[in-house]
N, C-alpha and C positions, 0 to 999 in steps of 0.2 A: 427456196423457190416458192414465191407467193402462189396461192391457189389458182389464180387467173392464168398463170403461165401453163397450166396443164393443157389448156386449149392449143398453145403453141407446141407443145410436146406432141399432142395428137396430130397436128398438121405435119410436123416434122417426120413422124413415123410414117404417115400416109406417103409423103414424097419419097422417103427412103425405100419404103416397099415397092411402090409403083415405078419409080424412075432408075433405081439402082439395083436393088437385091433381086427382085423377080426377073427383070431383064437379063441380068447376068446368067442365071441359071437356065432361062429359056434359050439363051444363044449358045451355051457352051455344054450343058449337061445331058441333053436329050440325045440317046443313041437310036436314031431312027433307022439304022441298018439292022441292028440285032436286038433292039428292044431294050427296056430298062434305061439306067442313067449312068453316066460317068460322074464320079463324085470326087475323085482325086484331081483337082483342077488347080493349077498354078495361078500366080496372081493375074494374069492376063487372060485366064480361062483355058489355056491350053491344057490337054489331057496328059499326065505324067504316069498314070496307072490305070489300065482299062478294066481291072477286075471289078466286079459288082458285089458290093458288101450288103448283105441282105437287110440289115437293120436300117441302113440308110436307103435302100430302095423303098422299103415300107414307109419311112418317114417322108420321103419325097412324094410317093403316091398320095399319103395322107395330106401333105401341105398343098399339093395342087388341087386335090378334090375339095379340100377346105376352103381354098381360095374360090373356087366355083360355087361351093354351097353357101359361103357367108360373107364373101367379099365382093366379087364381081363375076357375074355369071357369063364369062368369056368362053367361048367354045375352045380356044387354045389351051385354056387350063384343063378343061375336061379331057381334051385329046392328050395332053402331057401326062395326066394321071392314068389314062388308059394305057399308054405306052408302058408304064411301070407295073400296072396291074396285071396285064397280060404276061409280062415276063416272069413275074412272081408266081402266078397260077401254073405256068407252063414248066418252070424250072426250080422253084424255090424250096420245094419240100421233098424229102426222101419217102420210101415206100411205107414207112411207119408214121408218116405225118409230121416229123421233126424237120425243122427249118435249118438249112444250111447257113453257115456263117458268111461264106464267100464263094462266089462263082467267077469263072472266067467270062470274058466279054460274051461268048456265045451262049452261056448258061450252063457249062459243065461244072460240077462241083470242085472247088479247089480246097476248102477247110470247113470242118465242122467243129462247132464250139459247144461244150456241154454246159451251156447256160441258156436261160430262156429269153434273153433280150432281143435277139433277132426276131424270134416268133412274136414277141409283143408288138413290135412296129409293122410287122407284116399283118397281124391281126388288125391293128388300128387302121392301116392303109386300106385293106380290103373293105373294112366296115365303111369307111368314109367314102370310098368309091361306090359301094353298093348304095348308099344313100344318094349320091350324086346321079346315079344312072337308074335307080329304081330296080337294080339287079338283085332280086330276092335270094337266088342261090349263092351270090357272093356275100351277102349279109349273112346267110346260114353258115357259109364256110368260115367267116370270121367269128361267129359265135361258137361254133364247134371248136375252133382253135383256142378261143378263150378258155374253154373248160379243160382242154389239154394243158394249157400254161398254168392253170390253177393247180392241176394235178402235179405238173413238173416242179413247181415251187414248193409244193408240200412234200414231195419225194423226189430229190434230185438224182436218185439212182435210175429213175425212169428215162433220164437223158444220158445214161451211161456213166454217171459219177459213182465213185465208191461210196459205200455208207460211211457216216461219221465213226471215227474210232472211239473206243470207250471213254477216252479222256476229253473229248470234245462235247460240250453241251449242244442241244438243238439250238440252231441259230436262226436269227431273222436278219435279213439284209435290208437296209433302208430302200435300196433300189427296187427290191421286189415288192415291198408294200406300196411304194408310189406307182409302180407299173400297174398293180392290181387296182389301185384306185383309178387311174387314168382309163384303163380298159372298161371298168365297171361303169363309170360315168358316162363313157361314149355309148355303151350298150343301153343304159337306162335312158339315154336321150332319144334312142330309137324306139324302144318299147319297154314298158315296165314288166319286170320279171323279178318275183320275190327271192328267187334263188341268187340273182345277181346282186340285188340289195343285201342280201345276207353276206355275200362274199365281200361287198364294200364295207359292210360294218365290221367284218373280221379284220380287213386291212387297217381300218381306223383303230381298232382295238389294239392291234400288235404294233403299230406305229407309236403309240403311247409308251410302249417299252423302251423306245429308243430316246426318249426325251430326258435330257439332263437338266434338271431344274436349277442347279447351281450355276451352270453357264447359260442356260436358256438357249440351248441348241439341240438338234436331233443328231445322234450319234450314228455312225455308219452301220455299227453291228450291235446287236443286242441278244441276250440269251432269252429264249421263250419262257424258261422257268424263273426268270429274274435274277439268275446268278450274276455276281459282278464279273466283269471281264477286264477289269483295270489293270490286272497284272500283266497284260500284253499289249504291244502297240496297237493291234487291230481292235482291242476293246476301248482304246482311248482316242481313237481316229474320228475326226470330224472334218467334213468338207463343208465350209460355210455356205458355199453356193448350193450345194445339194440340200443342206438343212433349210435353206430359204425356199428352194423349189418344192421340197415337201410340204412346207408350211402353206404355200398358196394352194397346192393340191388338196391339202387337208380342209382348208376354208371352203373350197368349192365342194369336196365330198360331203361335208356336213349339210349342204342344202338338200341332199337327197334322203337324209336320215332324220330321226326324231331329234329335237333341240338337245344340243350338248354344249352348254355355255363354257364349261370347263375346258373342253377340247378347243373351242374357238379361241379363248384366251390364250391357250397354250400355243396356238398357231401364231397369233399375233406377237406373243412374247418371243418366239423362236425366230421371227423375222428381225426384230430389234436386237435381240441377243446375238444372232449370227452376224449381223452387220458389225456389232461392236467387236465381237471375237475375231471376225475374219479381217476387219479393215487394217490395212498396212499403214500406220501412222507416219512412217518415215517416207515412203514413196507413193502412198495413194493406192487404191484399188483393192480388191478382195483377194486374199491368198487362197490358193486351191485346197490345201489340207493343213490342218493344225492338230497337234496333239493337246488334249484338253488339260493335261498337266504340265504342259511345257516341256515335255521330254522329246527326244529325237523322233522325227518322222521318217519312216523307212523309204518313202517314195522320194526320189531325187527331184521330181518335178513340184514338189509341195509348195515352193515359193513362188511359182509362176502365176501369171495373171491371164486368165482364159476367158475367151468370148462368151461362153454360154453362162458362166457365173454371173457375169454382170447383166445380161439380158434377163435372166430369171429374177435376179434381185431387183432389177428396175420394175418389172411388172408387179412384183409382190408389194413393193412400196406404193405404187400407185393404187393397187387393190386395198391396201391396208388403210391408206388415207381416205379412200372413198367409203370404206366400210365405217370408219371411225370419226371422220371429220377432224382428226387431230393433225396439228401442224408438224409434229416431230417427224412424220414420215416424209414430209416435203423437204425438210431440212437434209435429211439423208439422201432423198432423191436428187436434190441439186448437186450435193457432193459427188454422188455416184455418176450422174449424167455428165458433169464436167470432165470426169476421168474417162469414161467409156466412149463417149462420142469424140473425144479427142484422139483416142489410141486406135480404135478398131475399124471404123468405116474407111473405105478407100475410095476418094473422090475420083481418082483417075481411071480406074478400070471397074468400079462398082463393087458391091457386096462388102463383107467385112473380113478383116484379117482375124485369126484365131488365137495366136500364141505370142505372148509377151514374157519377158523375165520380170524379176522382182522390180527392177528400176523402170520398166515400161519400154524397153527396147524390144522390137519384134525379133523372135527367135526364127519365125518361118513367114515367108510371104505368100504361101499358098493360101487358097480359099477354101479347100476341102481336101479330104483324104479318106482314110478308113474310119474316122470318128467324127469328123466335122463335115456336115452336108446340108442340104436344103431344108433346115428345121428349126433350130433355136432361134436364129436371127429373124426370118419372116414370121414365125409364130409370135414372137415378142412384139414386133412392129405392128402386126395385125390386131392381136388381142389388146394391146395397150391403146391403139387408137380407137377401137371400138368401145372399150371399157369407158374411156374418158367421155366419148361422144354420147354413149348411152346414158351416163349420169349427168350429162350436161343438158339433156332433153332434146338433143339433135334427132 
């Protein structure tokens, strides 16, 4: 893809966001009766599960508020964000401040998950909504939740998990480091806080433990003491899309910290290494999981092609090209775009499909569920268009 075609990609992203993706969720997702959002939407937008998954509620608040703050200051976007923010603040947390994983439509808890991820996106949603409205108590609530999440990641027993047994080293999960980066960067964009900057630096430090220089990828799991985990499948596991998503987060995180050229080079190498390692040469697209030693992957969905993997990789490739000016990123971008834009968008009903098998056949026609919501696709479309336009002088 020659560099001049980036302008066409930006225009395509704008059209897809404004004419397909946002209208789909505005029409079908907002629960104006009970508050919050429906996320389990079939191909035509009909609701097939009315439960409210809190991490998707937080993501949708963040996305609508972000659209209002940085894309188009439409009152309908702010109103949509408020619908979810009120629901979260009324029903989302227990008496100890922990975030439920799933509520019923009316806001009664259904399931609690002893992981921090629902809280992460509630925190991000409340922060962005607070910025949109100038609601300082909402911003303070998000900041307080951030420090709870930092504590929960450092000591999972605070979420009710058992302490690690003697034979298990202290672990770092790539997802946790990336979420710490995302939250810290959002907070630092609101106001400078040395403690938050220190937390961001710690996430960058621990992320480096996940890097496999031989494959040029970030591994899903790493031991904090540097112990090798390669004797187990968990220690050999790589999600190429997740590795790429971490790489672009790392590039942005470094903008808030003292110069670290080695870490920036690592991030760029991880983008290319993950593309090479994850690309399916037989059928195209990026595989979901791979074992870095070519051994069996225990997840049966490891061969699938998922929407979010391809959106994250697309943004990362645009970012890498604009950072370096190198054509190698555009070669990959053309290859990836030809695949992703052919498989995932739905021109009939709007939005994107989420799940394909290895051959590229859709396994599900639904547009959302308990994991796919109003987040990865619109974030990719918005940030990609803006990144290209900002660097073209528009």
